[in-house]
BADO-671216 format. One record per residue (C-alpha): residue in one letter; x, y, z. Coordinates in nm, 4 decimals. Last residue first. Layout:
BEGIN
+-----+----------+----------+----------+
| res |        X |        Y |        Z |
+-----+----------+----------+----------+
|   A |        X |        Y |        Z |
...
+-----+----------+----------+----------+
***
This chain:
BEGIN
+-----+----------+----------+----------+
| res |        X |        Y |        Z |
+-----+----------+----------+----------+
|   R |  11.2501 |  10.2466 |   7.6832 |
|   S |  11.4272 |  10.2698 |   8.0173 |
|   E |  11.2026 |  10.0648 |   8.2460 |
|   L |  11.1323 |   9.7297 |   8.1013 |
|   D |  11.4949 |   9.6095 |   8.1377 |
|   L |  11.4208 |   9.2349 |   8.1990 |
|   P |  11.5084 |   9.0416 |   8.5051 |
|   R |  11.5561 |   8.6687 |   8.4504 |
|   G |  11.3262 |   8.3449 |   8.3764 |
|   A |  11.1067 |   8.5494 |   8.1550 |
|   L |  10.7987 |   8.4318 |   8.3671 |
|   M |  10.9577 |   8.4999 |   8.7081 |
|   P |  11.0959 |   8.8265 |   8.5721 |
|   I |  10.7617 |   8.9291 |   8.4387 |
|   R |  10.5456 |   8.8809 |   8.7492 |
|   S |  10.6361 |   9.2219 |   8.9097 |
|   L |  10.5580 |   9.3684 |   8.5838 |
|   M |  10.1929 |   9.2759 |   8.6026 |
|   S |  10.1436 |   9.4143 |   8.9462 |
|   A |  10.2703 |   9.7391 |   8.8624 |
|   F |  10.0866 |   9.7767 |   8.5106 |
|   R |   9.8142 |  10.0067 |   8.6512 |
|   M |  10.0347 |  10.2207 |   8.8512 |
|   E |  10.2742 |  10.2582 |   8.5642 |
|   L |   9.9643 |  10.3596 |   8.3615 |
|   M |   9.8854 |  10.6285 |   8.6129 |
|   T |  10.2291 |  10.7484 |   8.6214 |
|   Q |  10.2285 |  10.7448 |   8.2392 |
|   I |   9.8995 |  10.9310 |   8.2200 |
|   S |  10.0176 |  11.2259 |   8.4730 |
|   R |  10.3661 |  11.2390 |   8.2865 |
|   S |  10.1872 |  11.3327 |   7.9684 |
|   M |  10.3170 |  11.1180 |   7.6756 |
|   G |  10.5994 |  11.2699 |   7.4542 |
|   P |  10.5334 |  11.3499 |   7.0889 |
|   Y |  10.5930 |  11.0749 |   6.8676 |
|   D |  10.9265 |  10.9829 |   6.6780 |
|   S |  10.8861 |  10.6433 |   6.5315 |
|   V |  11.1879 |  10.3754 |   6.4671 |
|   N |  11.0563 |  10.1193 |   6.2039 |
|   S |  11.3932 |   9.9536 |   6.1791 |
|   P |  11.7096 |   9.9626 |   6.3727 |
|   T |  12.0447 |   9.9667 |   6.1882 |
|   Y |  12.2459 |   9.6361 |   6.3043 |
|   D |  12.3807 |   9.5434 |   5.9541 |
|   I |  12.4668 |   9.1889 |   6.0157 |
|   V |  12.7844 |   8.9602 |   5.9417 |
|   A |  12.7125 |   8.6247 |   6.0489 |
|   D |  12.9160 |   8.5171 |   6.3450 |
|   P |  12.6467 |   8.3794 |   6.5809 |
|   S |  12.6222 |   8.0530 |   6.3681 |
|   V |  12.2819 |   7.9005 |   6.3669 |
|   S |  12.1072 |   7.6971 |   6.6421 |
|   V |  11.7923 |   7.9026 |   6.6983 |
|   F |  11.9171 |   7.9937 |   7.0494 |
|   R |  12.2765 |   8.0590 |   6.9362 |
|   F |  12.1368 |   8.3176 |   6.6750 |
|   I |  11.9239 |   8.4701 |   6.9456 |
|   K |  12.2193 |   8.5174 |   7.1581 |
|   E |  12.4239 |   8.6614 |   6.8860 |
|   M |  12.1242 |   8.9054 |   6.8333 |
|   W |  12.1379 |   9.0016 |   7.1783 |
|   L |  12.5256 |   9.1117 |   7.1677 |
|   Q |  12.4913 |   9.2653 |   6.8216 |
|   P |  12.1683 |   9.4684 |   6.9265 |
|   E |  12.3622 |   9.6209 |   7.2420 |
|   G |  12.1403 |   9.9191 |   7.3856 |
|   A |  11.8636 |   9.8932 |   7.1405 |
|   L |  11.8085 |   9.5116 |   7.2000 |
|   E |  11.8617 |   9.5412 |   7.5775 |
|   A |  11.5998 |   9.8350 |   7.5756 |
|   L |  11.3452 |   9.6353 |   7.3518 |
|   S |  11.3208 |   9.3699 |   7.5912 |
|   M |  11.4089 |   9.0137 |   7.5789 |
|   I |  11.2542 |   8.6664 |   7.5758 |
|   F |  11.3684 |   8.3590 |   7.3949 |
|   F |  11.1564 |   8.0865 |   7.4137 |
|   R |  11.1335 |   7.7108 |   7.3512 |
|   S |  11.3016 |   7.6433 |   7.6803 |
|   R |  10.9384 |   7.7734 |   7.8453 |
|   D |  10.7983 |   7.4420 |   7.7381 |
|   Y |  10.4933 |   7.4842 |   7.5107 |
|   L |  10.1336 |   7.4724 |   7.5683 |
|   S |  10.0514 |   7.6369 |   7.8904 |
|   F |  10.3729 |   7.8412 |   7.8380 |
|   Y |  10.2068 |   8.0107 |   7.5165 |
|   R |   9.8893 |   8.1263 |   7.6946 |
|   M |  10.1056 |   8.2322 |   7.9890 |
|   L |  10.3097 |   8.4610 |   7.7975 |
|   Q |  10.0126 |   8.6569 |   7.6881 |
|   E |   9.8695 |   8.6929 |   8.0407 |
|   D |  10.1889 |   8.8015 |   8.1590 |
|   Y |  10.2369 |   9.0601 |   7.8854 |
|   L |   9.9411 |   9.2765 |   7.9755 |
|   S |  10.0359 |   9.5362 |   7.7048 |
|   S |   9.7305 |   9.4216 |   7.4728 |
|   R |   9.5001 |   9.5268 |   7.7577 |
|   Y |   9.6074 |   9.8709 |   7.7920 |
|   Y |   9.6058 |  10.0011 |   7.4383 |
|   M |   9.2975 |   9.7653 |   7.3330 |
|   F |   9.2960 |   9.9256 |   6.9876 |
|   N |   9.5570 |   9.6945 |   6.8391 |
|   W |   9.3647 |   9.4130 |   6.9835 |
|   F |   9.0865 |   9.4549 |   6.7186 |
|   Y |   9.2957 |   9.4342 |   6.4213 |
|   Q |   9.1752 |   9.7134 |   6.1993 |
|   P |   8.8678 |   9.9063 |   6.0825 |
|   C |   8.6579 |   9.8042 |   6.4031 |
|   G |   8.3363 |   9.6633 |   6.2845 |
|   T |   8.3035 |   9.2987 |   6.4288 |
|   L |   8.4934 |   9.3623 |   6.7451 |
|   F |   8.3160 |   9.7145 |   6.7895 |
|   S |   7.9699 |   9.5551 |   6.7218 |
|   P |   8.0396 |   9.3011 |   7.0314 |
|   D |   8.1104 |   9.5709 |   7.2575 |
|   N |   8.2695 |   9.4825 |   7.5994 |
|   F |   8.6327 |   9.5510 |   7.4713 |
|   R |   8.5026 |   9.8862 |   7.3133 |
|   R |   8.3356 |  10.0303 |   7.6305 |
|   E |   8.6623 |   9.9348 |   7.8426 |
|   E |   8.8871 |  10.0868 |   7.5936 |
|   E |   8.7135 |  10.4386 |   7.5919 |
|   A |   8.8974 |  10.5446 |   7.8977 |
|   L |   9.2256 |  10.4554 |   7.7234 |
|   A |   9.1137 |  10.6375 |   7.4161 |
|   E |   9.0145 |  10.9275 |   7.5910 |
|   E |   9.3822 |  10.9391 |   7.7733 |
|   F |   9.5558 |  10.8906 |   7.4590 |
|   S |   9.3837 |  11.1902 |   7.2879 |
|   P |   9.2128 |  11.2586 |   6.9477 |
|   I |   8.9902 |  10.9366 |   6.9250 |
|   T |   8.9721 |  10.8637 |   6.5629 |
|   E |   9.2186 |  10.5686 |   6.5384 |
|   Y |   9.2563 |  10.3990 |   6.2170 |
|   G |   9.4124 |  10.6699 |   6.0492 |
|   L |   9.7590 |  10.5420 |   6.0159 |
|   Q |   9.8972 |  10.7778 |   6.2186 |
|   R |   9.6399 |  10.7614 |   6.4975 |
|   M |   9.7191 |  10.3661 |   6.4991 |
|   F |  10.0900 |  10.4413 |   6.5480 |
|   Q |  10.0105 |  10.7070 |   6.8100 |
|   Y |   9.8215 |  10.4572 |   7.0005 |
|   L |  10.0614 |  10.1987 |   6.9715 |
|   S |  10.3293 |  10.4127 |   7.0859 |
|   Y |  10.1076 |  10.5177 |   7.4020 |
|   S |  10.0649 |  10.1400 |   7.4809 |
|   R |  10.4282 |  10.0655 |   7.4236 |
|   L |  10.5289 |  10.3413 |   7.6501 |
|   A |  10.3107 |  10.2445 |   7.9382 |
|   P |  10.4365 |   9.8677 |   7.8849 |
|   N |  10.7947 |   9.9340 |   7.9069 |
|   R |  10.8880 |   9.7148 |   7.6336 |
|   L |  10.8794 |   9.3256 |   7.5218 |
|   I |  11.0298 |   9.1166 |   7.2538 |
|   V |  10.9177 |   8.7388 |   7.2319 |
|   I |  11.1184 |   8.5082 |   7.0172 |
|   F |  10.9553 |   8.1665 |   6.9556 |
|   R |  11.0697 |   7.8284 |   6.8665 |
|   A |  10.8402 |   7.5438 |   6.6865 |
|   D |  10.8208 |   7.1912 |   6.7756 |
|   P |  10.4565 |   7.1591 |   6.8258 |
|   F |  10.3926 |   7.3333 |   6.4914 |
|   L |  10.0362 |   7.2491 |   6.3736 |
|   T |   9.8527 |   7.1905 |   6.6813 |
|   N |  10.0829 |   7.4287 |   6.9230 |
|   L |  10.0280 |   7.7136 |   6.6408 |
|   V |   9.6490 |   7.6470 |   6.6589 |
|   P |   9.6739 |   7.6559 |   7.0484 |
|   P |   9.8609 |   7.9508 |   7.0546 |
|   T |   9.6549 |   8.1474 |   6.7960 |
|   D |   9.3053 |   8.1883 |   6.9735 |
|   P |   9.4002 |   8.4372 |   7.2445 |
|   N |   9.5263 |   8.7131 |   6.9875 |
|   S |   9.7963 |   8.9223 |   7.1670 |
|   F |  10.1020 |   8.7270 |   7.0916 |
|   Y |  10.0050 |   8.6131 |   6.7435 |
|   V |   9.9174 |   8.9547 |   6.6476 |
|   H |  10.2848 |   9.0637 |   6.6494 |
|   S |  10.3448 |   8.8362 |   6.3157 |
|   A |  10.7080 |   8.7698 |   6.2451 |
|   E |  10.7947 |   8.4593 |   6.0267 |
|   G |  11.0333 |   8.1824 |   6.0180 |
|   V |  11.2384 |   7.9203 |   5.8453 |
|   V |  11.5864 |   7.8323 |   6.0271 |
|   K |  11.8210 |   7.5912 |   5.9034 |
|   K |  11.8219 |   7.7358 |   5.5633 |
|   E |  12.0624 |   7.5179 |   5.3385 |
|   M |  11.7552 |   7.3279 |   5.2227 |
|   G |  11.6675 |   7.6038 |   4.9823 |
|   C |  11.3707 |   7.8390 |   5.0277 |
|   E |  10.9851 |   7.8331 |   4.9750 |
|   F |  10.8571 |   7.9887 |   5.3147 |
|   L |  10.6334 |   8.2524 |   5.1735 |
|   G |  10.4685 |   7.9756 |   4.9711 |
|   F |  10.3272 |   7.8278 |   5.2649 |
|   Y |  10.1063 |   8.1584 |   5.3029 |
|   D |  10.0113 |   8.2076 |   4.9225 |
|   I |   9.8993 |   7.8166 |   4.9526 |
|   P |   9.6865 |   7.8781 |   5.2524 |
|   N |   9.5167 |   8.1945 |   5.1280 |
|   S |   9.4519 |   8.4463 |   5.4270 |
|   V |   9.7896 |   8.6756 |   5.3748 |
|   V |   9.7412 |   8.9677 |   5.5760 |
|   Q |   9.4920 |   8.8129 |   5.7969 |
|   F |   9.3200 |   8.9656 |   6.1059 |
|   E |   9.0346 |   8.7995 |   6.3073 |
|   S |   9.1327 |   8.4702 |   6.1791 |
|   C |   9.4687 |   8.4982 |   6.3152 |
|   F |   9.7104 |   8.2229 |   6.2034 |
|   F |   9.7974 |   8.3822 |   5.8870 |
|   S |   9.9194 |   8.7175 |   6.0500 |
|   P |  10.1409 |   8.7746 |   5.7275 |
|   E |  10.3396 |   9.0383 |   5.9668 |
|   K |  10.6598 |   9.0644 |   5.7478 |
|   V |  10.6183 |   8.9437 |   5.3875 |
|   P |  10.9135 |   8.8150 |   5.2521 |
|   S |  10.8958 |   8.5237 |   5.5370 |
|   M |  11.2213 |   8.4923 |   5.7152 |
|   H |  11.4863 |   8.2386 |   5.5823 |
|   V |  11.7918 |   8.1951 |   5.8123 |
|   E |  12.1220 |   8.0254 |   5.7653 |
|   P |  12.2697 |   8.3255 |   5.5601 |
|   H |  12.1531 |   8.5848 |   5.8453 |
|   Q |  12.0096 |   8.8993 |   5.7054 |
|   Q |  11.6510 |   8.7998 |   5.7531 |
|   L |  11.7227 |   8.7713 |   6.1272 |
|   Y |  11.8389 |   9.1231 |   6.1449 |
|   S |  11.5354 |   9.2466 |   5.9693 |
|   Y |  11.2899 |   9.0249 |   6.1691 |
|   I |  11.4525 |   9.1568 |   6.4852 |
|   S |  11.4349 |   9.5315 |   6.3906 |
|   T |  11.0519 |   9.4827 |   6.2868 |
|   T |  10.9862 |   9.3104 |   6.6101 |
|   G |  11.1148 |   9.6039 |   6.8078 |
|   C |  10.8515 |   9.6703 |   7.0806 |
|   K |  10.5911 |   9.8483 |   6.8846 |
|   A |  10.3484 |   9.5114 |   6.8618 |
|   A |  10.4364 |   9.2499 |   7.1198 |
|   G |  10.5927 |   9.0605 |   6.9551 |
|   L |  10.5635 |   8.6783 |   6.8485 |
|   V |  10.8561 |   8.6271 |   6.6312 |
|   F |  10.7939 |   8.2680 |   6.5175 |
|   L |  11.0560 |   7.9975 |   6.4069 |
|   N |  10.9842 |   7.6640 |   6.2789 |
|   P |  10.7818 |   7.7767 |   5.9489 |
|   L |  10.7183 |   7.4774 |   5.7185 |
|   R |  10.9013 |   7.4707 |   5.4030 |
|   M |  10.8155 |   7.4921 |   5.0238 |
|   R |  11.1130 |   7.3407 |   4.8446 |
|   K |  11.3907 |   7.5433 |   4.6719 |
|   G |  11.6436 |   7.3863 |   4.3693 |
|   D |  11.5691 |   7.6434 |   4.1190 |
|   T |  11.3480 |   7.4050 |   3.9119 |
|   V |  11.0978 |   7.3508 |   4.2125 |
|   I |  11.0971 |   7.0833 |   4.4722 |
|   P |  10.7511 |   6.9310 |   4.5172 |
|   A |  10.4733 |   7.0452 |   4.7885 |
|   E |  10.4067 |   6.7464 |   5.0311 |
|   Q |  10.4438 |   6.9519 |   5.3506 |
|   A |  10.2151 |   7.2092 |   5.2056 |
|   R |   9.9625 |   6.9686 |   5.0822 |
|   H |   9.9825 |   6.8040 |   5.4449 |
|   I |   9.8877 |   7.1610 |   5.5842 |
|   E |   9.6085 |   7.2016 |   5.3707 |
|   T |   9.4805 |   6.8714 |   5.4882 |
|   K |   9.4956 |   6.9937 |   5.8414 |
|   R |   9.2512 |   7.2454 |   5.7888 |
|   M |   9.3020 |   7.6091 |   5.9095 |
+-----+----------+----------+----------+
***
């Protein structure tokens, strides 16, 4: 992304309906299959918030862009000046190692929402999602986990995989500590609101009011808190879940320190 393209977006003229092309100042990072669609929907309903009409534009991820043209991307943020928050939600920005420095260069004052989930359940849900879409051809989750090491170290899989590379890394893309530290090395931690899917699902109004305060808009907006993108997959085998919980145990022990508080990453 060339800086001259950013400058052109900043200098875009006001159009006849009173709207201006704005720059995003809020990013919902992910992780995938953790409730980002619900958060996006709740934010989108707030009268002081403009969320990109395309969820997951993924523009700042060169490996997987839903919107790739700079003018098209910044056109997603055409809104009135009454909107205090201008944002988008692309889960790939959390798992893609190259995205944080790009965002930091272009949007040093941005704020971020991160929603996490029990990593074993999240890994399994991502696998089922990729199977449902037809991208994942391995017929069992256990086999896909076993294949992950080969895929990760195979350059031809990176260049030839049919969708976003990290969506095939069911274990690695659930290593939240590594992903958070990439951002914390560039941004002050006060710019992040970190929560869990279990917290959002249990008390959506309470947690969204906290988010609204975090982004400095009114917490009293009337929002329909019906969850979005809820999937019902067959259960994961207990043996695989136990194995994953053991693999994730060390990472989970670091999350409270990184998040600044305990998170409910056990129940969902």
